[in-house]
N, C-alpha and C positions, 0 to 999 in steps of 0.2 A: 540392289537386286531387282530384277524385273518382276512385276507383280502379275502380269498377264500370262496365263498358261492353262492348258487343259488338264494338267495334273500337277501335283505339288512340286515335282522336280523339274518341270519343263523349263522354268526360268533359269536354271543353272547351266543349261546347255551352252549358252553364249558366253559363260564365264569359265567353263572348264576347257582344258586342252582338247582339241578335236582329233581323236584317233581314227575316226571314220567320217566319210562324206556320204550323206544321203543323196540319192539320185532320183530325180523326177524327169519324165519326158513329156513334152507337150507338142503335138503335131501342129504345124502352121496351117491355118485354115485355107481351103482351096478357093473359097469365095469370100467376098467382102462381108464380114460379120463383125460382131463385137469381140472377135478373138483376141486381139492384142490387149484391149482394155481388160478383158477377163483375166488374161495371163498376168498383167501387172497387179491387178487387185488381189489375185490369189497369192502372188509372191509377197505382197505387203502384209497380208494376213499371216503368212508363215513367219515373217520377220517379227511381227508383233507377238507371236507365240514364242519368240526367243530363238529362232533359227535364222541366222544371217544367210542370205541367199545371193548366189552369183548366177546370172543367166548367160548361157552360151547360145548366142543367137545364130543358128545355122542358116538363117535367111539373109544375113548381112555378110558381105565379102570383106575380108581384111585387105587393107592397102596401106601405103605409106602415111597417108593422113589419118587413117583409123586402124592402128595396129590392134591385134587381137590374139586369138588362141594360137594361130599358127606361129606367131612371134614368140609366145610363151613357150611353146613346145621346142622351138629352135634355140631359145635363150632363156632358160628357166630363171636366172637371177633377176630378170626384168620384173617378175612377179613380186619380188621383195619390196619394190617401190610402191605397190598398191597399198592403200590405207588398210590397217587391220579391220577385219569385219566388225569387231565389237565397237569401233569408233563410228560406224555408220549408224544413222538413226533409222527408225522404222519407216520413214517416208521416202527413203532413197534406195535405189537398187544399183548393184554393180552389174552392168550389161556389157558383154564383150562380143564384137563381131567374130564369128566362129565358123563360117562356111568352109573355108579351106582347111582349118584345123580339124574339124570333125570328119571331113572327107579323108584326110590323111590317116586319122585314127581308125576309120572304117576299113582300111587296107593295111593292117599292121604287119610287121615282120614276123616270121614264124616263131621266133623265140619268145615273143611277148605272151604272157599268160592270158591277158585280156587287154584290149585296146584302151579301155577307160581307166585302167590302173595308172596310166600316165598322168591323169588329172589329180591324183591324190597329193603328190608333193607340191603341185602348183596352187591348189586351193584349200590347203589344210587349215587356213585361217577361217574358212567358212564352214557352216554346218550343212549346207544343202546346195547342190548343183542342179539347176534346171536346164535341160537341153531342149531348145525350141528349134525345130527343124521340120522339113517336109517328111511326109510318111515314108517316101522312098529311102531316105537316109536313115530314118529310125528302124526300118525293116532290113537294113544292111547288117553285116557282122558287128556293127557298132554296139548294138544292145543285146546281142545273143548271149544267153546265159545270165542276164541280169535279174530276171524275174520282175522287172519293172512293168507297170501297166500304163502305157502311154495314154495321155488324155487326148481325145478327139472332140473337137467342138463342132456340133451339128447345127446347121441352119434349119429353121422350121420349114415344113413342106415336104412333099414327096421327093424332090431332088436331093434335099438334105439327107433324107433317110437312105436313099440309094448310094449317095456318095460315102456316107458313114459306113455302110455295110461293105462297100468296096475297100475302104481303108482297113476295116477290121480283118477282112479276108487277106489283104496284102500282108498285114502284120503276122497273121496266123501262119500263112504258107511260107513266108520268107524268113521269119525270125522266131516263130513259135511263141509269139507274145499275144496276150489277151488285152485288148484296149478297154479304156473307160470312156463312155460317151456322155457329154453334157450338151444339152440343147439350151440356148439362150433365147429368152423371149422378153419383149418389152412389157412393163407392167400395165400399160394402157390397153392391152389387148387380152382381157380375161377369157374371151371366147377361144383364143388360140391355145390356151393352156390345156384344155381337155383334149384337143386334137393332138397336141404335142405329146401328152402322156400316152395316148393310144399309139402314136408312132414309135415312141421309145419301147413300149411293151412289145409291139410287133418286131422291132429290131432285136430285142432280147430273144424272142422266140425263134427268129430266123437264124441268129448266131448259134443258138443251142442246137437247132435242127441240122444245119448245114456245116457248121464249124466245130461242133461239139464243145462250145465254150459257154460259160456262164459269165456274161459281162455285167458290169455295173453301169447304170445310167442315172443321170440327174437332170432335173428341170431347174434351170437357173433364171431368176428374174434379175434384170440388169441393175436394179437399184436395191437389191436385197443383200445386206451385209451378212445376214444369217445364212442365206443360200451359199454365198461365196466362202464363208468360213467353213461350212460343212464340206464343200468341195475341197478346200485346202486340206482339211483333216483327212478326208478320204484319200487324197493323193499321198499324203504323208504316210498313212497306214499301209499303202501299197507300194511304197518306195523300196529301192534296193540300197545297199551300202557299197561304197568303194573304200578299200583299205589297201595298205601296202602288201598284204598277204593274199588278197582275193576279194570276191564279191559275194554278197548274200542278201537276205531280206533285211529290211531296215528296222522295224519295230516288232516287239513281241505282240502276240494277240492281246486283246483287252483282258481276257481271263488270266493269261499268264502274267501280265503286268500288275494285276491286282487292283485295277481301277476300271470303272465303267466307261465305255466308249461313247462320245457324244454323237457319233455317226448314226444316222437313222436309215431305215430302208429307203432306197432310191425310189423315185416316182416310176 
């Protein structure tokens, strides 16, 4: 039994049959930041909590040398050759090129209940699917109705704030989604932290005033395991689920579940 978990039953998730897949979305950064590093570390934290993760990388195109999601969708039995999620250790991640596959799911045939339900039989051995893709793809019909809160990674400075607001607006107008914003700062620049907190506060106020949304924001130091674990738990709490019958919210509220949440108020 795994010993690491934020409540007593969390360790059992990787040992029980998975009836549902939890869904998290992360927008690929528009500029060179610590975005990919943060994504991998968040996923590793989730795996240590007992949630085997598969990442669908919408920035990588499938091809003959690197098959991925589009091949799984066309030939589902290929997924049976993937090692069971429980056999993967917490330091390795399953990552699939998924650009073409996600684009095809974003334009589903009319008879499909929801495009992402096609993922359930393919990845039922996993507990959590992370979709990593540009905001334009996340704001397509791909995520409509999922209630997921895509993570946007903001770079410090005025340009980062403007870019993040533009992404929030795109998600709100085209998919009705509310994003989660995390700004990553290096630990050796403590003076930058106060400025970043003010920028995140201003971003929350702007989103409330112009988009009518109450967004969550976080200040993340690149070397802080505590910050990264808090972000991972926040994403998990705001995930959706994919099942054979439909989609919904992932986890009950802390009060309904009967345990206190480790998530604290964002900066």
